[in-house]
C-alpha positions in Angstrom: 37.0 139.6 73.0 37.3 138.3 69.5 34.3 136.7 67.8 36.2 135.3 65.0 35.1 131.8 64.4 32.3 132.0 66.9 28.6 132.1 66.4 27.3 135.6 67.3 24.0 136.3 69.1 22.5 139.7 68.0 19.3 141.6 67.1 17.8 140.8 63.7 14.4 141.6 62.0 12.6 138.3 60.9 9.6 138.4 58.3 7.9 135.3 59.7 5.3 135.5 56.5 3.5 138.1 54.5 3.2 141.4 56.6 4.4 139.7 59.7 7.9 141.1 60.9 9.4 141.4 64.4 12.8 142.0 65.9 14.1 139.0 67.4 17.4 137.6 68.9 19.2 135.6 66.3 22.3 133.3 65.9 24.6 134.0 63.0 27.2 131.4 62.4 30.8 132.2 61.2 31.7 132.8 57.6 32.3 129.6 55.6 34.7 129.4 52.6 34.3 132.3 50.5 32.2 134.2 52.8 32.4 137.5 54.8 30.7 138.3 58.2 29.8 142.1 58.5 28.8 144.1 61.4 26.3 146.4 59.9 26.3 150.0 60.5 23.4 151.3 58.3 20.8 149.8 56.0 18.3 151.7 53.5 14.8 150.2 53.1 14.3 149.8 49.4 11.1 149.2 47.3 12.3 145.8 46.8 12.5 144.9 50.3 8.7 146.1 50.7 7.8 143.8 47.8 9.2 141.1 49.9 7.3 142.0 53.1 4.1 142.2 51.2 4.5 139.0 49.6 4.7 140.4 46.0 8.0 138.6 45.5 8.4 135.1 46.0 10.9 134.6 48.9 11.0 131.5 51.5 10.0 132.6 54.9 11.1 133.2 57.7 13.6 135.3 56.4 16.0 138.3 57.6 15.0 141.2 55.0 17.1 143.9 53.5 20.0 144.3 51.2 20.9 148.0 50.9 23.7 147.7 53.7 27.1 149.4 54.6 29.3 147.8 57.5 32.7 146.8 58.8 34.1 143.6 58.2 33.9 141.3 61.4 35.8 138.3 60.0 36.3 136.3 56.9 36.3 132.6 55.6 38.8 130.7 53.9 39.9 131.9 50.6 38.7 135.4 51.1 41.4 137.8 49.6 39.6 141.1 48.9 38.5 142.2 52.2 39.9 141.8 55.8 38.5 142.4 59.2 38.0 146.2 59.7 37.4 147.0 56.3 34.5 149.3 55.2 32.0 147.6 52.7 28.9 147.7 51.1 26.6 144.5 50.6 25.7 144.1 46.8 22.2 142.5 45.9 23.7 141.8 42.6 27.1 140.1 43.1 30.1 139.9 40.5 31.6 136.6 40.5 33.9 137.5 37.5 33.6 134.1 36.0 30.2 133.6 34.6 29.2 134.7 31.0 27.3 137.9 32.3 30.5 138.9 34.3 32.6 138.5 31.3 30.6 140.2 28.8 31.5 144.0 28.6 27.8 144.9 28.9 26.6 142.2 31.4 26.1 142.7 35.0 23.4 140.2 35.9 26.0 137.6 37.6 24.6 134.0 37.2 25.5 133.9 41.1 22.7 136.4 41.8 19.5 135.2 44.4 17.2 137.5 42.9 15.5 135.5 40.0 15.0 132.9 41.5 15.7 133.4 45.2 16.6 130.4 47.1 17.1 132.1 50.3 20.2 130.2 51.0 24.0 130.9 50.8 25.7 129.5 47.6 26.5 126.2 49.5 22.7 125.6 49.8 22.6 126.2 53.7 21.6 129.3 56.1 23.8 131.1 58.5 20.7 132.5 60.4 18.8 130.6 63.3 16.3 131.9 65.8 14.9 129.7 68.5 16.3 126.6 66.9 14.7 127.3 63.6 16.5 127.9 60.3 16.1 131.4 59.1 16.3 132.2 55.3 18.7 135.1 53.7 17.3 137.9 51.7 19.4 138.0 48.2 22.3 136.5 50.1 22.9 139.8 51.8 20.4 140.2 54.7 20.9 143.6 56.1 18.0 144.2 58.6 20.4 142.6 61.3 23.3 143.8 63.4 25.4 140.9 61.8 25.3 139.2 58.4 27.1 137.0 56.3 27.5 137.4 52.6 29.6 135.8 49.7 32.8 137.6 49.1 31.4 138.1 45.5 28.7 140.1 47.0 30.7 142.5 49.0 32.5 145.8 47.8 35.3 147.4 49.9 35.0 151.1 50.0 37.0 154.1 51.1 38.0 154.2 54.6 36.6 157.7 54.9 33.1 156.7 54.0 30.4 158.0 56.2 28.7 154.9 57.3 25.5 156.4 58.3 24.4 157.3 54.6 26.7 155.4 52.2 24.4 152.3 52.2 22.4 153.9 49.6 25.3 153.6 47.3 25.0 149.7 47.4 21.6 149.6 45.3 19.0 152.6 45.2 21.4 155.4 44.0 23.4 153.3 41.4 20.1 151.7 40.2 18.4 155.1 39.4 21.5 157.7 38.7 23.1 154.5 36.6 19.9 153.9 34.4 19.9 157.6 33.3 23.6 158.2 32.9 24.9 154.9 32.1 22.3 152.7 30.4 19.9 155.4 29.0 22.9 157.8 28.1 20.4 160.6 28.5 21.6 163.5 26.3 21.9 167.2 26.9 18.7 169.1 25.8 16.5 165.8 26.0 13.1 165.5 27.5 12.5 162.8 30.2 9.7 161.5 32.2 10.2 159.4 35.3 7.5 157.3 36.9 7.7 157.0 40.5 9.7 159.6 42.7 10.9 157.5 45.5 14.7 156.7 46.3 15.2 154.9 42.8 13.2 157.5 41.0 14.8 160.4 42.7 18.2 159.1 41.7 17.2 158.7 37.9 16.2 162.4 38.3 19.7 163.3 39.5 21.2 161.3 36.6 19.0 163.0 34.2 19.9 166.4 35.5 23.6 165.6 35.6 23.2 164.4 31.9 21.8 168.0 30.8 18.2 167.0 30.2 16.1 170.3 29.4 12.8 169.0 30.9 12.1 166.3 33.3 8.7 165.4 34.0 7.9 163.4 37.4 5.0 161.1 37.7 3.6 160.1 41.2 0.6 159.8 43.2 1.8 161.2 46.2 2.2 165.3 45.9 4.3 165.3 49.2 7.2 164.1 47.0 6.9 166.9 44.6 8.8 169.8 46.5 11.8 167.3 46.9 11.3 166.3 43.2 11.6 169.8 42.0 14.9 170.5 43.9 16.4 167.7 42.5 15.5 168.8 39.0 12.1 167.7 38.0 10.5 170.6 35.9 7.0 169.4 35.8 5.1 167.3 38.3 2.0 165.1 37.5 -0.3 163.1 39.8 -2.1 160.7 37.4 -4.9 160.5 39.9 -6.0 164.2 39.3 -5.8 164.3 35.7 -8.8 164.1 33.5 -7.1 161.6 30.9 -4.4 159.0 30.9 -1.1 160.4 32.2 0.8 159.0 29.0 -1.6 161.2 26.8 -0.9 164.2 29.0 2.8 163.5 28.7 2.5 163.5 24.9 0.6 166.4 24.8 3.1 168.4 27.0 6.2 167.3 24.9 4.3 167.4 21.3 5.7 164.1 20.2 6.7 162.2 23.3 9.5 162.2 25.4 13.4 161.1 24.4 13.8 158.9 27.5 11.3 157.5 29.8 12.0 155.7 33.0 9.9 153.4 35.2 10.7 153.2 38.8 7.8 151.6 40.5 7.2 147.9 39.3 3.6 148.1 38.3 2.4 146.8 34.8 0.3 149.9 34.4 3.1 152.3 35.1 5.4 150.3 32.6 2.6 150.5 29.8 2.4 154.3 30.5 6.1 154.8 30.2 6.3 153.0 26.9 3.4 154.8 25.8 5.0 158.2 26.7 8.1 157.8 24.4 8.5 159.3 21.1 7.4 156.6 18.5 10.7 157.2 16.3 13.5 157.2 18.7 12.1 157.1 22.3 13.8 154.8 24.8 11.8 153.3 27.5 13.8 151.9 30.6 12.1 149.4 33.1 13.7 149.6 36.4 11.1 148.6 38.7 10.6 145.0 39.9 7.4 143.6 38.6 5.5 140.9 40.7 6.5 137.5 39.6 4.7 135.8 36.5 3.2 139.2 35.5 2.9 139.9 31.7 3.7 143.2 30.0 1.5 143.6 27.0 2.1 146.2 24.2 0.4 147.1 21.0 2.6 145.0 18.5 2.3 147.4 15.6 4.0 150.2 17.2 7.1 148.5 18.1 8.3 148.6 14.5 8.2 152.5 14.6 11.7 152.7 16.1 11.5 153.1 19.9 13.1 151.0 22.3 12.3 149.2 25.5 15.1 148.1 27.8 15.4 146.5 31.0 18.1 147.7 33.6 19.5 146.2 36.4 21.4 148.2 39.0 22.3 150.7 36.4 24.4 148.2 34.4 27.1 148.6 36.7 29.5 145.8 37.2 29.1 146.0 41.0 32.3 145.2 42.5 34.3 147.0 39.7 32.1 150.1 39.9 30.3 150.9 43.3 33.5 151.6 45.0 34.1 154.2 42.3 30.7 155.9 43.0 31.5 156.0 46.6 34.7 157.9 45.9 32.7 160.1 43.4 30.4 160.9 46.5 33.3 161.7 48.7 34.8 164.2 46.3 31.3 165.9 45.9 30.9 164.6 42.2 27.4 163.0 43.3 25.3 164.2 46.3 23.2 161.6 47.8 22.5 163.4 51.1 19.0 165.1 49.7 17.7 161.4 49.3 18.2 160.5 53.1 15.2 162.0 54.3 15.0 160.1 57.7 17.5 158.3 59.8 16.2 156.0 62.6 17.8 153.5 65.0 17.4 149.8 64.3 15.1 149.0 67.1 12.3 151.7 65.4 12.2 149.6 62.3 8.4 149.6 62.4 8.1 153.3 62.4 10.5 153.5 59.5 8.2 151.1 57.6 5.2 153.1 58.4 7.1 156.2 57.1 7.8 154.3 53.9 4.3 153.0 53.5 2.7 156.5 54.2 5.1 158.2 51.6 6.9 160.3 54.1 10.5 159.4 53.2 12.3 159.2 49.9 15.0 157.0 51.7 14.9 156.0 55.4 18.2 154.6 56.8 18.5 152.2 59.5 21.2 152.8 61.9 22.8 150.2 64.0 
């Protein structure tokens, strides 16, 4: 029986407030003009989702969390032309409207239609497609994925190759391009260079992959969870550091290890302390520090002003600087052609009804990326 044009009742996770999440029966309305309704097949658990659930990132509750999703188009709203029912797609936390200043600029990718900074929790028309027990439920970045069905703007949906394995490819909607792209596209890591990566989770691991693919001769990985070190070394990390076991600040150790600081430093955690450490790990003359992690709202980054004139660079990176709808389908094709291997980053796969176990694995540092399967 066709569900087109009808409200669908399904299972979804609802975050009722800070550190309060449960799986509930929700209603998902049909897509409106310019929107797409998707039957999810998989969703990754990203660090940004954890920030939301812990209240570190300002969102409106109750909401359906998640953003790193893969699925099949169930139905489309009026005016949608780039996808059709049955197409395999990825959800995009950063859309590509193709019309704003950011989309039209050759180097821009932080589309004006994004719902991250700030986050309204609503679709572009100012309303929600989710409800539970008669109550309106907010969206997460307009692409909620901890749900069997979701609705997203067409501009936040990318059609991908029909041969894509839908149990893993969700990572290519956010985590992998965010980290990999920071190294190969934004930093343009050079052969023979030295790099340090703060945070060896999913995004940090993707940074390591990008540094290795670019020919970096030394990749220093920094994390307080030493259980991540064996996997990090397998991906290309040459030296692993746990700041909690060092006798001096980690940035001082990095400077001593390299002699004059690294060529490229990446921060993939979202803490002011690690952002400062990454900056201080760079070579003063030509080092480049790239901030990938999402810091708590209203936090301030304080740097020693006199050292800025020495020549090193501080750069923010969003989703690897990829124009999402243009570039991410190509990254999927690269994966299918074995040009990039995401499989080592998928350390756990669990059915959606084991969401709480998946979150426990994440918080315990037992997983690089845990994928929820629907």
